[in-house]
Phi, psi and omega in degrees: 000128182288159179303324180294314179297318179299319179295320179294321178296317179296319179296317179294322178296314179298317180299318180297320179293320181292316178297317181298321181283336180273319182261343182098339179204176181108358180298321181289342182303320180259319189291315184298307181297328179295311182289325177298320180293329185272315187244358181109165189295299184296314181295323179294316178298317181294314180294322177298320179298318179295314181295318181290327176297314179296319179295326179291335172298315179296320180295319179298320177295317182294326181251030186300336178267008180225050182247101183278074185305310186295314183294324186267353187304313180301319180292320179300314181297316181292323176298317180296316179298313179297320180296321178297311181298313182296319182289325175297319178295322180298317181300322184274340188277151173295155181304319182294326179292319178297316179298318179295326180297324178299315181295313181297316181298317179293323177296317178296321178297320179299313180297323179295318178297318183290337184285342182057035182282134180293129185272345188298311180296333184258014184305316179300316179295321178296319180296315179296316180294323180295320177295318180296313180292325178294318179294326185271324184246352178094347180215140182266002184058213181276003185299311181294321179298319180292322178296316180290325180299331181293344179286344177057049179266159172288170192299321183287320177290329178294318176296320178298316179296318179296322179296318179296312181297317181292321179300310181296316180296313181291324177294320177299313179298316182298322178297316179294316182293325177294315179299327181275356178086010178279342178237126180229198181303324180296318179297320178296319178297320177297318180296317179296318180295337182273357183303316177301323178293323178297313182295311181296317180295321179292318179297318178296314181296319178296322178297318178298315181298320182291331181280340182277141169279181181298321179293319178297320179293320179301320178296315179298316181303312183285337172294319177296317177300317179295328178298322177299317181294321182297334179298341177304327184290344185252007182260000000 
């Protein structure tokens, strides 16, 4: 990897951590396509899962006084189940199928956003689907965000809930990918080397979150959701 590419990857990694800590989700929006472009589809999805799992540990610590365990538990469990199923499928699927899944998932997410469909009655299904798509394609699009939004939490508790759900989901995926040989010592070294970026990105993101009012956070949240849809133009 050339110094220029390495610098771009580090910048994208830091940005993903900062966005994730400010909005509660959105880390995969930048990180997954960056790593897929650099190391390949399956390896990129697996490495992103490891980095995001480690980053969510930092986020949980940063938002430790805003973790709604009871309210978010059903969604967390369903995200974990979906992530396990999706990551097992990724390991077994051909590279071309995984790449196509990213396109299909983003297209479905776009249509869901345009439908203005209420997510509250379907929150369990959205949580399960978000884990599955995240495990298989590396990103859940707006599905997880819509499931968490149905909990009607304030912005800090929503980030806490998203951090918990993402931590469990990404840890589940990382365990499956490690067992399948997609993650090895090099990936762990990359994750350890990224710890300063995780801390700096989380501190920046938490500062942004604290400065935003509820309306400002709602705008940021939907900008992240729109960002997932905008990725359609680059696929």
